[in-house]
C-alpha positions in Angstrom: 123.8 -9.2 91.8 122.5 -12.1 90.0 124.7 -15.4 90.6 124.3 -16.4 87.0 126.1 -12.8 85.9 128.7 -13.6 88.2 129.3 -17.2 87.3 129.0 -15.8 83.5 132.1 -13.9 84.2 133.8 -16.1 86.5 134.3 -13.1 88.7 133.2 -15.2 92.0 136.2 -17.3 91.4 138.6 -14.6 90.8 137.5 -12.4 93.6 136.7 -14.9 96.4 133.1 -13.8 96.4 130.8 -10.9 95.6 132.5 -8.0 95.0 131.3 -4.4 96.3 132.7 -1.8 94.0 133.6 1.7 95.3 130.4 3.9 95.2 132.3 6.3 92.7 132.0 3.6 90.0 128.1 4.2 90.0 128.5 7.9 89.6 126.3 9.1 86.7 128.5 10.5 84.1 125.4 12.6 82.7 126.2 16.3 82.8 129.0 18.3 81.0 131.5 20.5 82.7 129.9 23.3 84.7 132.6 25.5 83.4 131.0 25.4 79.9 128.1 27.9 79.2 126.2 25.8 76.7 124.2 28.7 75.5 127.3 30.3 74.1 128.2 28.7 70.9 132.2 29.7 71.2 132.2 28.0 74.6 130.7 24.9 73.1 133.1 24.9 70.2 136.1 25.1 72.9 135.0 21.9 74.4 136.5 20.1 71.3 140.2 19.8 71.3 140.5 20.2 67.6 143.8 21.5 65.9 143.4 25.1 65.2 145.6 24.8 62.3 142.7 23.6 60.2 138.9 24.4 59.3 137.4 20.9 60.1 134.9 20.5 57.6 134.7 17.0 57.5 133.6 16.0 61.2 130.6 13.9 59.9 133.0 11.1 59.1 133.9 10.7 62.7 133.5 13.3 65.4 135.9 14.8 67.8 135.4 13.8 71.6 133.9 17.0 73.1 135.4 17.6 76.7 132.5 16.0 78.8 132.7 12.9 76.7 136.5 12.8 76.8 136.3 13.1 80.7 133.5 10.3 80.8 135.7 8.1 78.6 138.7 8.7 81.0 137.1 8.1 84.2 135.8 4.7 83.1 139.0 3.9 81.6 140.9 4.6 85.1 138.4 2.2 86.7 138.6 -0.4 84.2 142.4 -0.1 84.3 142.5 -0.5 88.1 140.1 -3.2 88.7 138.9 -4.6 85.2 136.8 -7.8 86.7 135.0 -5.8 89.3 134.3 -2.5 87.1 133.0 -5.0 84.3 131.0 -7.2 86.8 129.3 -4.1 88.1 129.1 -1.8 85.0 128.1 -4.3 82.3 126.3 -7.2 84.4 125.1 -5.7 87.5 121.5 -5.0 88.4 119.8 -2.2 86.7 120.4 0.7 89.4 124.4 -0.2 89.0 124.4 -1.2 85.3 126.2 1.4 83.3 125.6 -0.4 79.8 121.8 -0.2 80.6 122.2 3.5 81.2 123.6 4.1 78.1 120.8 2.4 76.3 118.4 4.6 78.5 120.2 7.9 77.6 119.7 7.1 73.9 116.2 6.0 74.3 115.3 9.5 76.1 117.2 11.5 73.4 115.2 9.6 70.5 111.9 9.4 72.4 111.7 5.7 72.7 111.5 3.2 75.4 115.0 1.4 76.6 113.5 -1.9 75.5 113.2 -0.7 71.9 116.9 0.2 71.8 120.1 -2.2 71.4 123.8 -1.0 71.2 125.7 -1.6 68.2 129.3 -0.3 67.4 128.6 1.5 64.0 125.9 1.9 61.3 127.3 -1.0 59.4 126.9 -3.3 62.3 123.4 -1.7 63.1 122.1 -2.5 59.5 123.3 -5.9 59.4 121.4 -6.5 62.8 118.6 -5.1 61.4 118.4 -6.6 58.1 119.6 -10.1 59.3 117.2 -10.0 61.7 113.8 -9.1 59.8 111.5 -11.8 59.0 112.5 -12.4 55.3 112.1 -15.6 52.9 111.8 -16.5 49.4 109.4 -14.4 47.4 109.8 -11.4 49.8 111.3 -8.2 48.0 113.5 -5.4 50.0 113.2 -2.1 48.1 115.7 0.6 48.3 117.4 3.4 46.0 120.3 3.7 43.9 121.7 6.7 46.1 122.2 4.8 49.4 125.6 4.1 50.8 127.9 0.8 50.2 127.1 -0.7 53.7 123.3 -0.1 53.1 123.5 -2.0 49.7 126.0 -4.7 51.1 123.7 -5.4 54.3 120.8 -6.1 51.9 122.8 -8.3 49.5 124.1 -10.2 52.3 120.5 -11.0 53.6 119.0 -11.8 50.3 121.7 -14.5 49.7 120.9 -16.0 53.2 117.1 -15.6 52.9 116.2 -16.2 49.4 114.6 -12.7 49.2 115.4 -10.5 46.3 116.4 -6.7 46.2 115.6 -4.0 43.9 116.8 -0.5 43.6 114.8 2.6 42.4 116.4 5.9 41.0 114.8 8.8 43.1 116.3 11.9 41.1 118.9 12.6 38.6 122.2 11.1 40.5 124.0 14.2 38.8 121.9 16.8 40.7 119.9 16.0 43.8 119.4 19.7 44.3 116.3 19.6 42.2 114.7 16.6 44.0 111.4 17.5 45.6 109.9 16.1 48.8 106.6 15.1 47.0 108.7 13.7 44.1 110.7 11.6 46.5 107.6 10.2 48.4 105.8 9.5 45.1 108.6 7.6 43.5 109.0 5.2 46.4 105.2 4.7 46.8 104.6 4.0 43.2 107.8 1.7 43.3 106.5 -0.7 45.8 105.1 -4.0 44.5 103.2 -6.6 46.1 105.9 -8.6 47.1 107.6 -5.7 48.6 108.2 -6.5 52.5 111.0 -3.8 53.4 111.7 -0.5 52.1 115.1 0.8 53.2 115.9 4.4 52.8 118.8 7.0 53.9 117.6 9.7 56.3 120.4 12.2 55.2 122.4 11.0 52.1 126.2 11.4 52.3 126.5 11.3 48.6 124.8 14.5 47.9 123.3 15.9 51.3 119.8 15.4 50.6 117.5 14.8 53.3 114.5 12.2 53.0 111.2 13.5 54.2 110.7 10.7 56.8 107.1 11.7 58.2 105.7 12.2 54.6 107.0 8.9 53.4 105.9 7.1 56.7 102.4 8.5 56.1 102.3 7.3 52.3 103.6 3.8 53.5 100.9 3.6 56.3 98.2 4.2 53.7 99.8 1.5 51.6 99.9 -1.0 54.7 96.3 -0.3 55.6 95.2 -2.1 52.5 97.6 -5.2 53.1 97.2 -8.0 55.6 99.7 -7.9 58.5 102.3 -10.3 56.9 102.5 -8.4 53.9 103.0 -4.9 55.1 106.1 -3.1 54.2 108.5 -2.6 56.9 110.3 1.0 56.9 114.2 0.7 57.5 116.0 3.9 57.9 119.9 4.4 57.8 120.2 7.4 60.2 124.1 8.1 60.4 124.0 11.6 59.2 120.4 12.5 60.4 120.4 11.4 64.2 121.9 14.4 65.9 121.9 17.0 63.0 118.1 17.0 63.0 115.3 16.6 65.3 116.4 13.5 67.3 112.8 12.2 68.1 112.7 10.2 64.8 110.8 7.4 66.5 107.7 10.0 66.2 108.0 10.0 62.4 106.1 6.8 61.8 109.3 4.7 60.5 109.7 1.0 61.9 113.6 0.8 62.2 116.4 3.1 62.7 120.1 2.1 62.2 122.7 4.7 63.1 126.1 5.3 64.6 126.4 7.8 67.6 129.9 8.6 66.8 129.0 11.2 64.0 126.6 14.0 64.8 125.5 12.6 68.2 129.2 13.1 69.3 129.4 9.8 71.3 132.7 7.9 71.7 134.0 6.0 68.8 132.7 2.6 68.2 129.1 3.1 69.1 125.7 2.9 67.4 122.2 1.7 67.8 119.4 -0.2 66.4 115.8 1.1 67.4 112.8 -0.6 66.2 109.1 -0.8 67.4 108.6 -3.3 70.3 106.1 -5.4 68.5 108.6 -5.9 65.6 111.3 -7.0 67.9 109.6 -10.3 68.6 109.2 -10.9 64.8 112.9 -10.5 64.4 115.6 -13.0 64.9 119.1 -12.3 66.8 122.0 -13.1 64.7 125.1 -12.9 67.3 125.0 -13.6 70.8 124.3 -10.8 73.1 125.7 -9.9 76.7 123.0 -7.2 77.2 120.3 -9.8 78.4 120.8 -11.9 81.4 117.7 -14.2 80.1 119.9 -15.6 77.4 122.5 -16.7 79.9 119.9 -18.2 82.3 117.9 -19.9 79.5 121.3 -21.6 78.2 122.1 -22.6 81.9 118.5 -24.1 82.3 118.8 -25.7 78.8 115.6 -24.0 77.6 114.6 -21.5 74.7 114.8 -17.7 75.7 111.7 -16.4 76.8 109.4 -14.4 74.4 108.6 -12.1 73.6 112.1 -10.8 72.0 113.4 -7.7 73.7 115.8 -5.3 71.7 118.5 -6.7 74.3 118.5 -9.9 72.7 120.2 -8.4 69.6 122.6 -6.2 71.7 126.6 -6.4 72.1 128.1 -9.6 72.5 131.7 -10.2 74.1 133.8 -7.8 75.9 133.8 -4.3 74.5 135.4 -1.0 74.8 133.3 -0.3 78.1 134.9 3.3 78.6 133.1 4.3 75.4 129.9 2.5 75.7 129.6 3.9 79.4 130.4 7.6 78.0 127.3 7.6 75.8 125.4 9.3 78.3 127.9 12.3 78.6 127.3 13.0 74.6 123.4 12.7 75.0 123.7 15.3 78.1 125.7 17.4 76.0 122.9 17.7 73.5 120.2 18.0 76.0 122.4 20.7 77.7 122.4 22.6 74.5 118.8 21.9 73.4 118.3 19.4 70.6 116.5 22.1 68.5 119.4 24.7 69.3 121.8 22.2 67.6 119.4 21.5 64.8 119.1 25.1 64.1 122.9 25.7 64.5 123.8 23.1 61.9 121.1 24.4 59.5 122.6 27.9 60.0 126.0 27.2 59.5 125.4 25.1 56.2 122.9 27.4 55.0 125.4 30.1 55.2 127.8 28.1 53.3 125.2 27.2 50.6 124.1 30.7 50.0 127.9 31.7 49.4 128.6 28.7 47.0 125.3 29.4 45.1 126.7 32.9 44.3 130.0 31.6 42.8 129.7 31.2 38.9 132.0 28.2 38.7 130.4 26.1 41.4 127.4 23.9 41.1 125.5 23.0 44.1 124.3 19.3 44.3 122.4 19.5 47.7 119.0 21.1 47.8 118.8 24.3 49.5 115.4 24.0 51.2 115.9 23.1 55.0 113.3 20.4 54.6 115.5 18.6 52.2 119.0 19.2 53.7 121.0 19.0 56.9 124.6 19.1 57.8 126.5 18.1 54.5 126.9 20.1 51.2 128.0 18.4 48.1 129.2 20.6 45.0 131.3 20.5 41.9 133.9 23.2 40.7 133.7 23.6 37.0 137.1 21.9 35.4 138.4 20.5 38.9 137.6 16.9 39.8 136.5 16.5 43.4 139.8 15.0 44.4 141.7 18.1 43.1 139.1 20.3 44.5 139.7 18.6 48.1 143.5 18.6 47.8 143.6 22.2 47.0 141.3 23.1 49.9 143.9 21.4 52.1 146.5 23.7 50.9 144.3 26.3 52.3 144.1 24.5 55.6 140.5 23.5 55.0 139.6 19.8 55.4 137.0 18.7 53.1 136.1 15.1 51.7 135.0 13.6 48.4 131.8 11.4 48.4 132.8 7.9 47.6 129.9 7.5 45.0 129.3 7.7 41.5 129.2 10.4 40.7 131.5 11.8 43.2 131.6 15.2 44.7 133.4 17.5 47.1 131.4 17.9 50.5 131.9 20.5 53.3 130.2 19.9 56.4 129.8 22.3 59.6 128.5 21.1 62.9 128.5 22.6 66.6 132.4 22.1 66.8 132.6 24.9 64.1 132.1 28.6 63.7 130.8 31.2 61.2 134.5 32.1 61.0 135.1 28.4 59.8 132.4 28.9 57.3 133.9 32.2 55.9 137.1 30.6 55.7 135.9 27.7 53.7 134.2 29.9 51.5 137.3 32.2 50.8 139.3 28.8 50.1 136.8 27.6 47.5 136.6 31.1 45.8 140.5 30.9 45.7 140.2 27.8 43.5 139.8 30.0 40.2 
């Protein structure tokens, strides 16, 4: 172990010398319980300790910890409670073969098809978007283009960076905000491509919109942007930033292969990782053009450079942008358990399950005369969130009355607002059918 890391923690003074942790601290928490048959959806559902009193149709907001994740959190919590100094010294600041934070990064990188040096940890999508936008090489005269339909935190991250850098922001309407179900993939790509200006340096999009459930065709968009960038000098090329909060874990996880440049996403939604976890992925060459905005504890080089009173070595790796300060390490270190759960089930099976459950819901809602589906039915343009209106009832009333039927839905915090239902691998066909009956009972 590096003396600089131990000096950083002050652990040498506390422990009287180099600590040797019990070997069990280094056990890799990377496989779900052997008692769970991950090819059986009912067995998968039982991994979640959800109240049986309700149909949980809003878990996209914040996931329930599955049993392997709960077990991993508890395992690390016990070690931290029993010996916090040694546990953190080894797990957060130890060499690569012992470093549990690095293992979390490596697990996510493997899951999304990236290298570990392209991924850094955050605590949420909000934090991830701030790290990404504040780090981008922007200045006066540069423009950030996004849409009217993105989440508050995406728009706010852009507003804050424009105030700091002097860059400008512009929003474009991609579809009728009252009916995203009529959007087309070609139309979405064409609108964004045609909206680029010579000043545009960043294009920010949302993979799956929590406002309407619409899913952006990332591959087609990245391909169109690549054609634009081929005609521009490197300094004027457009960087494609993606808010992946509701796509990662619900759709094909190998988003790094789509041609995008930056992914900002929470892990505690569809990835089912512990609460308070997220990531930023960026192309390796882009990290070196970006600038960190907070001190990171994920890179030893930053501390060594401070000790030696010199600038940190370049190129800038993703670790320079990582979490600073002491964290809820039991949650960070349990990230591999969530990734292992997805890998054990199979990401394509997870994706197909989410598509099947929500497709079942949409088919039923479409047949109801008083329901107006606002999410595209095409699987290429939808994922795990279904937005709808019920004639004569506000979204708040719809959600309140569904709760009376023990169905937990949500309203979208946008204008216009819709009622939303969402089903993932913690749900069953019976959950969908109960929700459908509850909607039908509205009148």
